[in-house]
N, C-alpha and C positions, 0 to 999 in steps of 0.2 A: 444568338444563336436556338435554333429548333428545341422545344421539351426534348426528342429522343435524342439528339447530342448532348445534351444536359445531362441526361442521365447514364447515359456511355461515358463521357467524363468524371463523372462521380466516381462510379464504380472504376475508374482506372487508378485514380488518386488511393482510395481505398487498398486496393490490392496493393499498389506500390510500396504501402505502408508494413505488407505484413508480404514479404519477398517469400518468407519460408514455410509460406505454404499453399505452394501450389502453382506461382506466378509463371505466365508465360512468354511473356516479355514485361520491358520497365518504357517506364516517361507517361507522362502525363496525356501524352495525347493519342496514347494506343487505344484501341476500340474492340479488340478482339479479345475481351478479357471477361470472364463472367462475374459477376455478384461474388460478393465474401460474406461470407455469415458463420456464427458460433456453434460448436457442436460440443455435445455434454456429455460425458461418460461417468457411471457410477465406481465408483474406489474402494479397495476394500481397507481394513484398520483404521482409517479415520472417516469411514460415511457415516453412514447415517445409525446412531443407535440410542435407542429408548435410555430418558431417562440423564441424558448427556445432550451436553449441547458445545459444536466446537464451530470456529468463525473466524472470520477475520484474520484470513491466511498471510504469513509472508510473501515475498517472491521468492521463487523455487532457487538453490543455489547444487551448485555439481561439482562433487568433490572425490577424484579416483572414484568414476564410475559408479558413484551412490551419489544419488539423489536426496536432499532435504528441505523441508518447510516447516514452519513455525507459525503457532495460531494460538488465539485464546480459547481455553476449554474452562466450563463451567460444569459443576455437577448439576444437573437439575435445568428448569427453565430460566434462570436471571440471565441479563445480557451481559458481556462481556465486563461490566465495573462489579462484577463479585467474582470474575476468573483470574487463572494465572498462564503463562506462556509454558508452551508445552512443545517438542519438537517429534516428528518421523521422518522417516525414512524411507527410499524406495530404491530397488535394483532393476525395476523394470520400466521405466520413466511416468512412473507417476501414476500404472493404474494401481498397484497393491503396496500398502505403505506397512512398515513396522513402527507403532508409536514406542518413541525411545524412553517417554514419563517428562515430569514434569523439568524445566529448565531454569525459569526464575519464576520462585513464589512472592509472597506479599513482602513488602517494607516490614522494616521495625516500628514496632512502635509510635506512632507520633510521625511516621516520613511520609513524605509525598506521597509513595506509593502504598502504603498502610494499608487500603482498600484493596486493592488488585492491580495486578500489572496484564497488560493486554495491546491488541493491535501491534505485532513487533516486528521488526523487519531487520535485515544481517547482511553484514557485507566482511571480506576480507581483507586485512591492511598488518602490513608488519610482521606478517606470518601467522597473526590473528584474528579471530571471529570476533566481528563484533557488534551487538545486537542492543539496537536502538528499541524500545520498549515502552508507552505511553503509562502512566501512573495515576492515582488517585488515591486519595485520603479518605477519612469518613468525612461527613457534614461537620466543619465547624459550629462548635457551641450548642453541639446535643450530646446531653449526659451520658443517654445511652449508648455513644458510641455507632449507630446508626448512617448510613447512607442513603440521601433523598435521591439522588440525583435532581436536584435542581437547576436552575439555569441563572443562579448569582452567584452564590459561594462554593459551588464544588466544582473546582475549575481544575485542567486536568496540567501535566505535563510532560517531558520526555525525557526519560533515563537512559543509563548506559551502562550495557556490562561489558564483560568481556571474558574469555576463555580460548583455551589453546587448542581443543579439539569443537567439528560441529556442532556435538551432543553435550557439550560440557563438560564439566558444571560451570558454569558462569556465574563471575563476580561481579556486582556493581563496583564500577570505578569511581563515582563519587554518591557522596551522601546525598548531594542535591542536582535536581536536572540537569541536563545539559542545553534543554531549553526550554522556557518558561514563558507565560501568556505575557501579554502586553499589560500594563501598570494602567493602560489610558484608555476607558471607560469604550471609548470612540472607536479605538482599533479591531480590524477584523479578528484579531485572535486574542484578545482580551477575556473570554472566558475557555477555549478549547485551544489547545498546539496536542493534536495525536495524528495517526495515520503515518508515520514516518515511511519514505520513499528514497530510497540513498543511488548517489552516482557519482563517481571522481572523474573530474573533465576539468579541463585546464588548469594542473595540477593543483587543483583543490577538491574536497569536499564539497557535496551538494546534497542538502538536508531540507526535500521537497518533504512535506506536513499539511495539516488540514487545517485552519482558525476561523474559529466562530465569536464571535463578539458578547460581550453582556448586552449590549445595547438594544437585541432582537428578542430577547426575552427567551421566552415559551416559542418560536420562532426559527428559533436560532439554527436548529437542524436543517434547515431549507435554505438559510441565508450561507451553508458556508465555502470559503473560498479555500484557493490553494495560494501558500506560501514558500518561501524559500531563503535557505540560511547557508554561510559558507564559512568553512576552515580550512587552515592549509594542513591542520593535523586533524585525521579521524578521531580524537579525543577531545576534541573543542580546544579552546572557545569558539562559540559558533556567532556569527553576526546575522543577522537578520535581513534580510532585502527587506527597503525601505516599504514597499507597498504590496499587496497582494497582486497574484500575477494570472491566478485564472477563476472567475465566479464558478458556481454550481458545482464542486468540485467536493463531492463529500466524501469518497475513499479515493486514496491518493494512488496511482499507478502510473507510474512514468521508467520510459527506456529511453536508451541511447537512437538516435535513428539519422542516418547521413548527414553528419557533424552535427543534427542537432537535436532537440529532445520531441519525445512524443510523448502526447496523453489522450488517455481515454476518459475522461469526465462523466463523473456520473449521474448529476442530476439532469444534465442537457443530453446525455447518450450522448455526446458526439469527441470524436479522434479531433483534438487539437495537433497542431504543430508550433513548436518555437526554433527559428535558427539560430539563435543565443539561449535556450534553455531557460528562457524569461518572458519574452514577449510574445507571448501565443496569441494576444490580440489583436495584431498587427498581421497574423495571416488568415484570410479570407475563406479557407477551404475546408473550414472547418465539414465534417462530415458526418450525417447522422446513423448513429448505429442502432439496429434492432438485435433483441434478444441476446444483450451485453451483459455479460457475468457480473456478478452482484460480489462486492468486495475482494476484487480478486490480485492477486498473485501470480505471476507470472514466470518460466523460466526466461534467468536472465543468468548467462555464464559469465558475464563481465565483472560480473558482483564476487568473482572469487578469483577473477584472473587479473581483474584493473585493467584489460587489454577492451579497445569499444568492440562492441558487437551489434554492429549498424544494420543489419536484414532484418530487423522486426523482431515481433515475438511468435512464437510456436504453440505452445502449448502453455496450461499455468492451471492453478486450485484455484477455487471461487467458493463463494455459500451457497448455502437454499435453504432459504427461510421456512421450516416446516412447522406451522402454528407457531407456539410459543419457543419453540428450540429451532436449532438450527445446525445442520452439518456440511461438508466439506465434500466437493465435487471437482473432476477433472475438465475443466474445457480445454477444446481444441479452435484453434482458427483454419477457416479452409473455405475453397471456390464450391461454388455450387455446378 
């Protein structure tokens, strides 16, 4: 295959992923297709605000003509390990937002989430809204109750809360996590489980997440991998798949696509496809993405309808690093 034909093939494959973003034709062999890229728009209500950090948005859900997004909010410039979960709503497809307030604060003293709640995601099931979130507690054995964010003992876990309304109030279903780190130091998720992303597939709930190992120490952030766990019941228990399913996946974003699952792997900035939702590495058509969104959450209508939306993603909310602060911004996928 010549270099020019290779380029055209890659462009066609990328565009087939985002069919809602102006596709002119379909098929991997199509050649009359422009390349695809991301476009960013500042938003109001949850955009840049001096003295405030908003980061790690969830996927966006649609409920009765209103869009909702959940995110970590911290007053000041600290990372998410000092934050709590907040919610905002929009009636104009995500350009202007109304901050609804905190929907899940810190857990009780001594609980796994007593230091912070952060990196949320959401799904509707049983006519209720289930909020998956990451929790962490102060560094063990510190008399002063401080949090070090070290690489050995400050483990995270994924909790689960439920509400009748998308804006809460959310109530924890369990005192303990719904997904915990592995007890084996060598495992890929022995130090962090984080960044939930949900899918209903094959009559099961799929909980994709980021895993980080204690064996990597301070190099852990660059070694994160994606894992998945399953349950017949949204409230668990969840059983982990035995091995990691994709490396270089620091911020987990997945969505259903043509019978399989697509993901945007953050560290490699590549689009990856798994026909079975698991075996991403079997697909040799990973596509490099330039100018990718940071810590993105996409509009995913199937999270509230539980019916497959396999036409790709159109827009969502991502994060912008602004020095020590961070804020949220809208992204769109489009053709040139």
